[in-house]
Backbone bond lengths (Angstrom), bond angles and torsions (degrees), N, CA, C in turn:
res aa  C-N    CA-C-N  psi(-1)  N-CA   C-N-CA  omega(-1)  CA-C   N-CA-C  phi
1 X - - - 1.460 - - 1.527 111.13 -
2 X 1.344 116.76 -41.04 1.456 119.92 -179.04 1.528 110.72 -64.33
3 X 1.338 116.61 -42.38 1.461 120.41 -179.19 1.529 110.51 -64.92
4 X 1.318 117.32 -41.74 1.467 120.69 178.35 1.525 110.16 -61.99
5 X 1.332 116.98 -40.22 1.461 120.89 178.31 1.527 110.43 -61.19
6 X 1.339 116.94 -46.67 1.464 119.97 -178.58 1.528 110.95 -65.45
7 X 1.328 117.27 -40.16 1.461 119.83 179.02 1.528 110.13 -63.32
8 X 1.331 117.10 -41.92 1.461 121.00 -179.81 1.518 113.39 -65.92
9 X 1.343 117.09 -23.33 1.470 120.40 -179.47 1.531 112.43 -88.41
10 X 1.335 117.29 -6.67 1.464 121.00 178.25 1.532 108.68 -75.75
11 X 1.350 118.74 124.81 1.472 120.45 -178.80 1.522 113.79 -52.18
12 X 1.328 117.83 -33.61 1.456 121.88 179.70 1.527 111.97 -58.89
13 X 1.333 117.18 -31.03 1.461 121.65 -176.33 1.531 112.15 -110.65
14 X 1.314 116.55 17.40 1.461 121.14 -177.67 1.526 110.90 -62.56
15 X 1.305 115.57 132.52 1.461 120.98 175.56 1.515 115.29 85.72
16 X 1.330 117.79 -0.62 1.463 119.45 -179.92 1.535 109.86 -74.40
17 X 1.331 117.56 146.00 1.479 120.27 -179.52 1.527 111.11 -67.86
18 X 1.309 114.44 156.27 1.467 121.53 -177.93 1.538 113.04 -53.50
19 X 1.342 120.23 -44.93 1.474 119.23 -179.13 1.529 112.51 -58.92
20 X 1.349 117.01 -35.31 1.459 119.62 -179.85 1.532 110.65 -73.52
21 X 1.336 116.76 -35.37 1.469 120.07 175.13 1.533 110.01 -62.60
22 X 1.338 115.25 -37.26 1.467 119.25 177.69 1.528 110.84 -66.78
23 X 1.329 116.58 -37.15 1.471 120.02 176.30 1.525 110.65 -63.67
24 X 1.331 116.58 -41.59 1.468 120.87 178.45 1.523 110.49 -63.92
25 X 1.330 116.02 -37.88 1.465 120.07 179.66 1.524 111.16 -65.37
26 X 1.323 116.78 -26.21 1.461 120.58 -179.68 1.530 112.48 -74.22
27 X 1.339 117.16 -24.93 1.468 119.09 -176.39 1.524 112.77 -103.81
28 X 1.339 118.33 -14.71 1.463 120.18 -174.29 1.533 110.96 -70.60
29 X 1.329 114.76 146.19 1.464 121.84 174.67 1.530 106.85 -116.90
30 X 1.318 116.40 118.52 1.473 121.02 -179.18 1.524 108.83 -83.85
31 X 1.329 116.32 127.40 1.456 121.23 -177.25 1.524 110.20 -127.13
32 X 1.315 115.90 144.50 1.466 122.22 176.02 1.528 108.73 -117.12
33 X 1.326 115.58 135.80 1.456 120.67 179.61 1.524 109.83 -127.14
34 X 1.320 115.37 137.72 1.450 120.20 174.76 1.525 109.62 -78.80
35 X 1.313 116.91 168.86 1.460 121.29 177.82 1.527 110.07 -59.20
36 X 1.337 115.13 134.11 1.466 123.82 178.63 1.523 113.20 63.23
37 X 1.309 117.18 29.84 1.465 120.50 176.79 1.523 109.81 -94.60
38 X 1.328 116.04 137.41 1.452 121.66 179.58 1.527 111.06 -68.64
39 X 1.328 116.13 135.27 1.468 121.94 177.28 1.528 109.45 -101.87
40 X 1.307 116.42 -50.19 1.460 121.34 169.02 1.525 108.20 -153.50
41 X 1.327 115.24 162.54 1.458 121.85 -175.51 1.519 110.42 -116.93
42 X 1.311 115.53 146.16 1.463 122.35 175.48 1.533 109.71 -47.44
43 X 1.337 116.16 121.63 1.466 120.33 -179.64 1.511 114.71 101.28
44 X 1.346 117.63 -11.84 1.468 119.84 175.57 1.525 110.30 -66.36
45 X 1.328 116.15 152.71 1.460 120.20 176.90 1.523 110.66 -62.59
46 X 1.329 115.69 134.42 1.464 120.56 178.35 1.517 110.06 -82.85
47 X 1.317 116.10 79.09 1.470 120.59 -174.10 1.521 113.48 -94.30
48 X 1.337 116.43 12.55 1.452 120.72 178.57 1.512 110.10 166.03
49 X 1.335 117.03 177.21 1.461 119.80 177.88 1.527 109.82 -128.40
50 X 1.315 114.91 170.50 1.461 121.68 -170.20 1.534 111.00 -126.63
51 X 1.317 115.25 155.06 1.463 121.41 171.98 1.529 107.82 -133.69
52 X 1.327 116.29 130.11 1.463 120.89 177.69 1.530 109.20 -75.57
53 X 1.314 116.93 126.31 1.469 121.72 175.94 1.525 109.78 -99.46
54 X 1.315 116.37 -42.19 1.467 120.62 173.10 1.518 107.61 -147.85
55 X 1.336 115.72 153.23 1.457 120.00 -177.34 1.516 111.44 93.24
56 X 1.333 116.32 -164.77 1.470 122.04 179.21 1.521 110.27 -143.58
57 X 1.325 114.68 151.34 1.462 121.95 -178.11 1.525 108.84 -131.57
58 X 1.320 116.46 139.75 1.461 119.78 174.37 1.526 109.39 -110.08
59 X 1.324 115.11 140.87 1.461 122.90 174.31 1.519 106.11 -107.56
60 X 1.328 117.43 129.59 1.464 118.85 -172.99 1.518 111.97 -150.44
61 X 1.318 114.12 160.61 1.457 122.98 171.56 1.521 107.07 -113.69
62 X 1.331 116.52 142.84 1.463 120.91 179.51 1.526 109.35 -125.55
63 X 1.334 115.84 136.76 1.460 120.55 178.21 1.521 109.90 -83.36
64 X 1.338 116.64 169.89 1.459 120.82 177.79 1.522 111.28 -62.48
65 X 1.351 116.00 -26.03 1.470 120.02 179.75 1.521 111.72 -83.39
66 X 1.336 116.52 -3.32 1.462 119.89 178.75 1.511 114.55 94.12
67 X 1.344 117.91 0.87 1.462 120.16 177.92 1.524 109.23 -71.10
68 X 1.312 115.95 136.09 1.463 121.52 -174.12 1.520 111.02 -113.75
69 X 1.317 116.09 133.52 1.461 122.26 173.02 1.519 108.64 -117.77
70 X 1.343 116.03 111.82 1.463 120.31 177.61 1.523 108.85 -75.56
71 X 1.322 116.53 129.17 1.454 122.09 179.42 1.521 111.94 -97.07
72 X 1.311 116.59 -41.53 1.465 121.51 -179.12 1.522 109.43 -147.85
73 X 1.323 115.38 154.56 1.464 122.23 168.62 1.526 106.44 -127.81
74 X 1.330 116.21 123.94 1.454 121.13 -175.57 1.525 111.06 -115.44
75 X 1.344 115.30 142.33 1.450 121.50 178.45 1.520 111.23 -120.88
76 X 1.331 117.68 -167.91 1.467 122.11 -175.35 1.528 113.69 -51.84
77 X 1.326 115.02 133.58 1.458 121.06 177.85 1.517 114.84 90.21
78 X 1.345 117.05 -9.47 1.463 119.83 -175.17 1.532 111.60 -98.15
79 X 1.340 116.35 133.66 1.469 120.24 177.13 1.517 111.27 -86.58
80 X 1.314 116.67 156.96 1.466 120.80 172.96 1.522 109.15 -151.03
81 X 1.343 115.13 156.18 1.458 120.44 -177.09 1.519 112.91 75.53
82 X 1.362 117.61 25.12 1.467 119.62 -174.82 1.517 113.68 -77.21
83 X 1.336 117.51 -36.01 1.466 120.26 -171.60 1.531 113.19 -54.24
84 X 1.334 119.49 -45.55 1.475 118.79 179.48 1.521 114.17 -60.59
85 X 1.336 116.93 -21.68 1.466 119.44 178.90 1.524 110.21 -60.57
86 X 1.327 116.39 -40.96 1.457 120.61 -179.27 1.528 112.00 -87.97
87 X 1.329 116.57 -37.94 1.465 120.03 -173.22 1.521 113.14 -86.84
88 X 1.332 117.34 -17.19 1.456 120.04 -177.84 1.521 112.02 66.80
89 X 1.327 116.15 34.25 1.464 121.76 -176.45 1.524 111.06 -107.23
90 X 1.315 114.96 178.82 1.463 121.19 174.91 1.527 109.02 -85.27
91 X 1.331 116.82 158.48 1.452 120.05 178.03 1.531 109.30 -65.22
92 X 1.338 117.96 130.09 1.465 120.89 -176.14 1.526 114.25 -85.76
93 X 1.320 117.55 -0.05 1.463 122.52 179.89 1.521 108.22 -154.45
94 X 1.322 116.35 177.61 1.467 121.60 179.34 1.523 110.40 -103.83
95 X 1.323 115.66 157.28 1.469 121.62 178.02 1.518 109.25 -130.13
96 X 1.336 115.46 138.45 1.464 121.09 -179.24 1.525 109.40 -144.65
97 X 1.320 116.83 140.69 1.465 120.87 177.54 1.521 109.71 -73.55
98 X 1.324 116.20 135.50 1.456 121.60 179.65 1.526 111.53 -89.69
99 X 1.310 115.22 -18.00 1.460 122.76 177.67 1.522 106.45 -156.05
100 X 1.314 117.24 175.16 1.469 118.79 178.31 1.522 108.91 -57.26
101 X 1.323 116.59 126.64 1.466 120.35 -170.81 1.524 111.52 -135.60
102 X 1.323 114.31 143.03 1.462 121.79 171.74 1.516 107.23 -106.26
103 X 1.326 116.88 126.43 1.453 121.58 -171.78 1.522 110.17 -133.52
104 X 1.332 115.79 137.71 1.462 121.42 174.25 1.525 108.50 -95.22
105 X 1.330 116.33 130.92 1.456 122.11 177.13 1.525 109.29 -110.97
106 X 1.346 116.64 129.32 1.456 121.94 179.53 1.532 108.65 -113.41
107 X 1.331 118.32 109.26 1.469 121.68 -179.34 1.529 111.54 -59.89
108 X 1.315 115.37 140.80 1.462 121.82 -173.95 1.534 113.10 -58.35
109 X 1.307 118.02 -54.46 1.470 120.90 -173.61 1.526 111.78 -61.14
110 X 1.319 115.89 -45.46 1.466 119.76 -179.12 1.529 110.69 -66.35
111 X 1.343 116.73 -37.41 1.464 120.18 -178.37 1.527 111.01 -69.36
112 X 1.329 117.21 -40.79 1.465 120.15 177.58 1.523 110.54 -61.29
113 X 1.330 116.19 -36.47 1.463 119.86 176.28 1.523 111.63 -59.60
114 X 1.346 117.06 -39.01 1.467 120.55 179.00 1.527 111.22 -72.37
115 X 1.330 117.21 -33.64 1.465 120.01 177.60 1.528 109.89 -62.42
116 X 1.313 117.05 -40.77 1.464 120.76 178.04 1.524 110.97 -63.78
117 X 1.311 115.00 -29.90 1.459 120.39 179.82 1.519 111.34 -78.12
118 X 1.355 116.79 -34.53 1.462 121.22 -177.91 1.529 110.26 -139.93
119 X 1.327 117.86 102.22 1.467 121.38 178.49 1.530 113.29 -61.36
120 X 1.342 118.16 -18.26 1.463 120.09 179.56 1.527 111.11 -58.28
121 X 1.327 116.98 -34.46 1.469 119.95 178.58 1.520 109.82 -63.18
122 X 1.337 116.47 -43.36 1.462 120.56 -179.71 1.525 110.93 -62.88
123 X 1.322 117.69 -40.19 1.461 121.16 -179.95 1.517 110.79 -64.68
124 X 1.348 116.70 -42.49 1.463 120.05 177.62 1.519 110.84 -62.35
125 X 1.339 116.42 -41.25 1.452 120.23 -178.33 1.528 111.04 -68.31
126 X 1.314 117.68 -37.33 1.459 120.76 177.44 1.523 110.89 -62.09
127 X 1.330 116.73 -37.85 1.467 120.31 177.96 1.523 110.58 -64.47
128 X 1.346 116.53 -42.53 1.465 120.85 178.57 1.526 110.41 -63.75
129 X 1.329 116.94 -44.70 1.463 120.89 -179.34 1.522 111.53 -65.24
130 X 1.324 117.64 -34.15 1.462 120.76 177.89 1.521 111.04 -64.81
131 X 1.335 115.77 -43.83 1.476 119.10 177.87 1.520 110.24 -65.36
132 X 1.342 116.76 -37.49 1.460 120.85 179.13 1.529 110.69 -64.16
133 X 1.330 117.04 -39.51 1.463 121.61 179.82 1.524 110.44 -64.38
134 X 1.326 116.35 -39.46 1.464 119.63 177.92 1.521 110.27 -62.37
135 X 1.327 117.01 -45.66 1.468 120.81 179.48 1.520 111.28 -62.94
136 X 1.348 116.68 -40.17 1.453 120.03 -179.05 1.528 110.85 -68.74
137 X 1.327 116.62 -37.16 1.464 120.66 176.41 1.519 110.62 -62.13
138 X 1.332 116.26 -41.15 1.460 120.27 177.62 1.518 111.23 -64.62
139 X 1.352 117.13 -38.08 1.459 120.76 177.98 1.523 110.41 -62.22
140 X 1.336 117.12 -46.29 1.461 121.02 179.99 1.528 110.33 -61.88
141 X 1.335 116.40 -41.61 1.470 120.38 178.86 1.521 110.39 -62.07
142 X 1.331 116.65 -44.98 1.460 120.34 -178.73 1.518 111.44 -63.36
143 X 1.337 117.17 -44.32 1.462 120.60 -176.04 1.522 112.29 -71.46
144 X 1.325 117.14 -32.92 1.458 119.75 -173.15 1.526 113.54 -96.03
145 X 1.331 118.28 -28.95 1.458 120.46 -172.41 1.525 114.56 -112.51
146 X 1.318 118.18 -14.26 1.459 119.97 -175.29 1.518 111.53 -116.29
147 X 1.334 114.66 147.88 1.453 120.41 170.74 1.527 108.10 -73.41
148 X 1.327 116.17 166.43 1.473 120.06 -175.83 1.538 112.81 -57.76
149 X 1.342 120.48 -40.87 1.475 118.78 177.72 1.534 112.64 -58.32
150 X 1.338 116.46 -39.10 1.458 119.70 178.45 1.517 111.78 -66.95
151 X 1.345 116.73 -37.48 1.461 120.58 177.75 1.528 110.89 -64.63
152 X 1.343 115.67 -43.66 1.462 119.88 -179.49 1.525 110.72 -65.75
153 X 1.326 116.74 -41.40 1.462 120.23 178.28 1.530 110.36 -60.27
154 X 1.335 116.48 -43.45 1.466 120.38 179.55 1.525 110.83 -63.73
155 X 1.330 116.75 -37.77 1.465 120.17 -179.75 1.533 110.94 -68.05
156 X 1.314 117.10 -41.71 1.469 120.10 179.17 1.524 110.78 -64.80
157 X 1.315 116.73 -37.47 1.461 119.95 176.78 1.525 111.21 -67.85
158 X 1.341 115.86 -33.53 1.473 120.81 175.37 1.527 109.82 -63.16
159 X 1.335 117.23 -45.13 1.465 120.69 177.07 1.521 111.29 -63.59
160 X 1.325 115.63 -38.43 1.460 121.13 177.75 1.530 110.37 -59.40
161 X 1.331 116.49 -41.79 1.464 121.19 179.05 1.524 110.81 -68.54
162 X 1.343 116.74 -41.76 1.462 120.68 178.83 1.523 111.21 -60.95
163 X 1.330 116.13 -33.34 1.470 121.67 -178.34 1.526 111.75 -93.69
164 X 1.348 115.45 23.50 1.469 122.59 173.80 1.526 112.36 57.05
165 X 1.339 115.39 41.59 1.451 120.52 174.33 1.521 115.37 87.30
166 X 1.330 116.92 1.78 1.465 119.22 179.05 1.525 109.95 -66.63
167 X 1.320 116.57 133.63 1.467 120.83 -179.98 1.527 111.55 -91.20
168 X 1.325 117.01 -5.32 1.461 121.85 176.10 1.533 108.22 -98.82
169 X 1.320 115.65 109.45 1.460 121.76 -174.99 1.521 110.46 -115.70
170 X 1.314 115.41 157.27 1.458 120.69 173.12 1.518 108.47 -137.18
171 X 1.334 115.98 120.61 1.449 120.54 -179.51 1.522 109.53 -67.44
172 X 1.332 117.03 127.18 1.463 120.03 -179.71 1.522 111.27 -101.42
173 X 1.338 116.40 12.03 1.459 121.69 173.05 1.517 108.07 -130.16
174 X 1.313 116.96 158.60 1.462 120.26 -179.49 1.523 110.30 -69.68
175 X 1.337 116.14 161.96 1.463 119.56 178.62 1.527 110.62 -65.50
176 X 1.332 116.99 -29.81 1.456 120.08 176.20 1.520 110.99 -64.47
177 X 1.337 116.07 -42.64 1.465 120.20 179.24 1.526 110.86 -69.39
178 X 1.327 116.28 -38.36 1.467 119.58 177.91 1.521 110.19 -65.31
179 X 1.328 116.77 -40.13 1.466 120.16 178.19 1.527 110.28 -60.30
180 X 1.332 116.95 -43.44 1.462 120.78 178.69 1.519 111.07 -63.23
181 X 1.333 116.55 -40.53 1.459 121.06 179.39 1.527 110.95 -62.39
182 X 1.336 116.16 -33.35 1.467 121.08 -177.88 1.520 112.71 -93.64
183 X 1.336 117.25 1.40 1.454 120.50 177.39 1.514 113.84 73.07
184 X 1.341 117.08 37.45 1.457 120.52 178.64 1.533 108.99 -139.51
185 X 1.341 116.96 -163.79 1.455 121.73 179.33 1.533 108.98 -118.34
186 X 1.341 118.25 156.60 1.465 120.68 -175.91 1.526 113.86 -56.25
187 X 1.352 117.36 -38.27 1.465 119.71 -178.44 1.531 110.90 -62.80
188 X 1.321 116.69 -42.88 1.467 120.60 178.71 1.520 110.37 -65.36
189 X 1.323 116.98 -42.37 1.463 120.64 179.02 1.519 110.93 -59.92
190 X 1.331 117.72 -43.98 1.466 121.64 -179.97 1.521 111.06 -61.89
191 X 1.338 116.49 -40.95 1.470 120.08 179.25 1.529 110.99 -63.74
192 X 1.315 116.26 -41.49 1.466 119.66 -178.18 1.521 111.01 -69.56
193 X 1.335 117.29 -39.22 1.470 119.88 175.06 1.522 110.10 -59.78
194 X 1.349 116.24 -40.03 1.459 120.54 178.08 1.515 111.82 -63.52
195 X 1.327 117.00 -41.30 1.470 120.40 179.18 1.518 111.38 -67.48
196 X 1.341 115.97 -39.78 1.465 119.45 177.43 1.528 111.25 -61.66
197 X 1.335 114.63 -37.14 1.466 119.69 177.90 1.528 110.30 -66.09
198 X 1.330 116.80 -46.46 1.472 121.27 -177.41 1.529 112.65 -65.53
199 X 1.327 116.18 -34.17 1.470 119.78 -178.82 1.522 113.00 -86.00
200 X 1.332 117.54 1.54 1.456 120.79 174.57 1.507 115.94 83.04
201 X 1.338 116.71 14.79 1.463 119.16 177.53 1.518 111.18 -78.57
202 X 1.333 116.18 -38.66 1.461 121.33 -177.57 1.519 109.66 -141.44
203 X 1.328 115.30 167.79 1.456 122.79 165.16 1.522 106.09 -118.64
204 X 1.317 116.52 128.47 1.461 120.68 -173.70 1.517 110.57 -121.71
205 X 1.332 115.88 129.70 1.459 121.86 177.24 1.527 107.92 -141.62
206 X 1.334 115.92 89.49 1.456 120.04 -176.62 1.523 110.08 64.08
207 X 1.340 117.67 -129.70 1.471 119.75 179.90 1.526 113.41 -77.20
208 X 1.338 117.10 -9.83 1.462 120.66 -178.78 1.525 110.43 -90.41
209 X 1.314 115.16 128.64 1.462 121.49 -179.72 1.525 108.90 -130.98
210 X 1.320 116.00 130.78 1.465 120.90 175.00 1.514 108.66 -111.84
211 X 1.320 115.87 124.88 1.465 120.29 176.64 1.528 107.86 -78.43
212 X 1.316 116.09 118.90 1.466 121.90 -178.74 1.527 110.67 -95.61
213 X 1.319 116.64 -39.30 1.467 121.88 -175.36 1.529 109.04 -125.94
214 X 1.326 115.74 88.67 1.465 120.54 -178.91 1.527 111.03 -61.62
215 X 1.346 116.38 -44.50 1.460 120.16 -178.44 1.522 111.21 -62.62
216 X 1.327 116.14 -39.41 1.458 119.83 178.51 1.517 111.97 -63.30
217 X 1.356 116.49 -40.56 1.459 120.27 177.02 1.527 110.77 -65.35
218 X 1.316 116.33 -40.58 1.470 120.09 178.47 1.514 111.11 -61.04
219 X 1.336 116.92 -43.16 1.470 120.43 178.77 1.525 110.69 -63.38
220 X 1.328 116.71 -41.22 1.461 120.79 179.94 1.525 110.75 -66.69
221 X 1.333 116.66 -39.67 1.463 120.39 -179.39 1.523 110.86 -67.13
222 X 1.330 116.98 -38.83 1.462 120.60 -179.20 1.523 110.74 -72.45
223 X 1.331 116.21 -44.95 1.476 120.13 -179.37 1.526 110.68 -68.89
224 X 1.347 115.46 -34.69 1.465 120.10 177.18 1.502 114.08 68.47
225 X 1.350 117.36 19.38 1.455 120.47 -174.91 1.520 114.23 -98.18
226 X 1.316 115.31 -154.26 1.457 121.35 -177.53 1.518 110.31 -98.76
227 X 1.318 115.72 162.80 1.460 121.40 176.15 1.528 110.23 -80.47
């Protein structure tokens, strides 16, 4: 009953009838991961996909020199590793738990069997993948076309939107992880936060950030330039 409840609360499976939720509960594998435990590695066979039930997971690419670029950070209710389910490919990046996490794993073959039984699952997944593609496109644009201040401004505005317009934000990841997500280093990120504070765009106190000048951040995010 508990597993069916959690599956029904996942946005990917929202609105599915009870019998189909029961079918999903029959194929799911419940997994627990400790903090910083590997979930899968770049190049592993994509033999299924995952949904975060509790905790957080980072998706990242690592260079031969050990430099890490975070691509996504996922929390409760969010799926990851879905593309190989349809394409039959290997995972294109690595996944690691950022904290103790409970994760549902859906094996590829069994899940495809359920999709054939109910196209509604495929439609829900296509909607999730479409939103993911938009976010990934924005990430590529930020990394390739904007300077770090513009990337940070865009990220703060993203958090502002997630928090329904609240200008009082609290970073739920470390500055090192945020720097990796923005394609920079912690020292550069700290300097830019300091400049944003001095120029009146934000007020910064550790992980707590207050957006003071929304319009100024929007201009910086659009221009993508330096402070």
